[in-house]
C-alpha positions in Angstrom: -95.2 -122.6 68.4 -97.0 -122.8 65.1 -96.0 -125.8 62.9 -96.2 -123.7 60.0 -93.7 -121.0 57.6 -95.7 -117.8 57.1 -93.3 -117.7 53.8 -95.5 -120.3 51.9 -98.5 -118.0 52.3 -98.9 -115.3 49.8 -100.4 -112.0 50.9 -103.6 -110.4 49.9 -101.2 -107.9 48.6 -100.1 -110.7 46.1 -103.2 -112.4 45.2 -104.6 -109.5 44.2 -101.9 -108.0 41.7 -102.9 -111.2 40.6 -105.5 -111.0 40.1 -105.6 -108.0 37.6 -102.8 -109.5 35.3 -105.1 -112.3 34.5 -108.3 -110.6 34.3 -107.5 -106.7 33.8 -111.3 -105.8 32.9 -111.8 -108.1 36.6 -113.4 -106.4 39.8 -113.3 -106.5 43.1 -116.0 -104.3 45.1 -116.4 -104.6 49.2 -119.5 -104.0 50.9 -119.8 -102.9 54.6 -122.3 -105.6 55.7 -122.4 -105.0 59.8 -120.3 -102.1 62.1 -122.6 -103.1 65.3 -121.8 -101.3 68.7 -121.1 -98.7 70.4 -118.3 -96.2 69.3 -114.2 -98.3 70.3 -116.2 -101.8 70.4 -117.7 -102.4 67.0 -117.9 -105.5 64.8 -117.0 -105.2 61.3 -118.9 -107.0 58.7 -117.6 -107.1 55.0 -118.5 -108.6 51.8 -115.9 -108.6 49.4 -117.5 -109.8 45.6 -115.0 -110.5 42.6 -115.8 -110.8 38.9 -113.0 -111.6 36.2 -114.8 -109.7 33.6 -118.0 -107.4 33.3 -119.9 -109.4 31.5 -121.7 -112.6 31.7 -121.8 -113.0 28.0 -119.5 -114.7 25.1 -120.6 -111.4 22.3 -119.7 -109.1 25.8 -123.2 -107.5 25.6 -124.8 -108.4 29.1 -123.4 -106.7 32.4 -122.1 -109.7 35.2 -124.5 -109.5 37.9 -123.4 -112.3 39.5 -119.9 -112.6 40.5 -117.8 -114.8 40.3 -116.5 -115.6 44.0 -117.7 -113.7 47.0 -115.9 -113.7 50.4 -117.4 -112.9 53.9 -114.9 -111.2 57.0 -115.4 -109.6 60.6 -113.0 -108.1 62.9 -114.1 -106.7 66.5 -112.4 -103.2 67.6 -109.6 -103.2 69.9 -108.8 -107.2 69.6 -105.3 -106.7 68.7 -103.1 -103.9 67.4 -104.0 -103.4 64.6 -107.7 -103.9 65.4 -107.2 -101.0 67.6 -106.8 -98.4 64.9 -107.8 -100.6 61.8 -110.5 -103.1 62.3 -112.7 -102.4 59.4 -109.4 -102.0 56.6 -108.8 -105.0 58.4 -111.7 -106.8 58.1 -111.1 -105.5 54.1 -108.5 -107.3 53.4 -109.2 -110.3 55.4 -112.3 -110.5 52.7 -111.3 -110.0 49.6 -108.5 -113.2 50.6 -111.0 -115.1 51.6 -113.1 -114.2 48.3 -110.2 -114.3 45.8 -110.0 -117.9 47.1 -112.9 -119.3 46.4 -112.0 -118.4 42.8 -108.2 -119.9 42.8 -106.2 -116.9 43.6 -105.1 -118.8 47.1 -101.3 -121.0 45.5 -101.4 -124.5 47.4 -102.6 -122.2 51.0 -106.3 -121.0 51.1 -105.2 -119.0 53.9 -103.4 -115.9 53.4 -100.5 -115.0 55.4 -102.0 -112.2 57.1 -104.5 -114.5 58.8 -101.4 -117.0 59.3 -99.6 -114.5 61.3 -102.7 -114.1 63.3 -103.0 -117.8 64.3 -99.0 -117.8 63.7 -97.7 -114.7 66.3 -101.3 -113.1 68.4 -101.1 -109.6 68.7 -102.8 -109.8 72.0 -100.2 -110.1 74.1 -100.7 -113.1 76.6 -102.3 -112.8 80.4 -99.1 -111.5 83.0 -99.2 -113.7 86.1 -99.8 -110.6 88.6 -100.8 -107.4 88.1 -99.1 -104.8 87.6 -98.0 -102.1 91.1 -99.8 -99.5 91.3 -103.2 -100.8 90.0 -105.3 -100.4 93.4 -103.9 -96.8 92.6 -104.6 -96.1 89.8 -108.9 -97.6 89.7 -109.1 -95.9 92.4 -108.4 -92.9 90.6 -110.8 -93.1 87.9 -113.2 -90.8 87.8 -115.9 -91.4 85.8 -117.4 -94.2 83.8 -115.9 -93.5 80.4 -112.5 -93.3 82.0 -113.3 -96.8 83.8 -113.8 -98.3 80.2 -110.7 -96.5 78.9 -108.3 -98.7 81.7 -110.2 -101.9 81.5 -109.8 -102.0 77.5 -105.6 -100.3 78.1 -105.7 -103.6 80.6 -108.0 -106.5 80.4 -106.5 -108.6 78.2 -103.2 -108.5 79.5 -103.9 -108.4 83.8 -106.4 -109.0 84.7 -107.0 -111.9 87.1 -110.7 -112.7 89.8 -109.5 -109.9 91.9 -108.9 -107.2 89.8 -112.3 -107.9 87.5 -113.8 -107.3 91.4 -112.1 -104.6 92.2 -113.6 -103.3 88.3 -117.0 -104.1 89.1 -116.6 -102.9 92.5 -115.2 -99.0 91.0 -118.0 -98.9 88.4 -120.9 -100.1 91.2 -119.7 -96.7 93.2 -118.7 -94.7 89.8 -122.8 -95.2 88.9 -124.1 -94.8 92.6 -122.4 -90.9 92.7 -123.2 -90.2 89.5 -127.2 -91.3 90.6 -126.1 -88.6 93.1 -125.2 -86.2 91.3 -128.4 -85.9 88.8 -130.5 -86.3 91.1 
């Protein structure tokens, strides 16, 4: 069990509100730096940049080109419950939280509450000791590689054992061989 209290950590939303209260003309800009991988397995990389003021000089005439702070984050589709549907949004929020922490908007704790929640209570359930009843029949009924991939994605983090991995590999080999026969 984690040795910290989530209430001691600020949310990213709270950091954003404090930032704009202190810097009413400030800016927070995010950039999608990378989105690599196939659908459902995309790795997202986001950079957030923050400016306290839109101006660089004391006369407030030159636009600020260099941000006061930046923050980076990455997330992978499907890793954890939130990332099954919102990995990009989650990534953007994390990058903003890090950028704001880099210019002092983190209280006495650098990590955000969202980051610490992941550490305290991971959204990926612990693996079960044994696979559920009927898994072999369900695996044998998988009709194609896309369905096999979906079945794998839905269950790999829950109950995979070495025996199950071998069975999935064998089913994949059979499906590949069957599709080669059909296409010839």
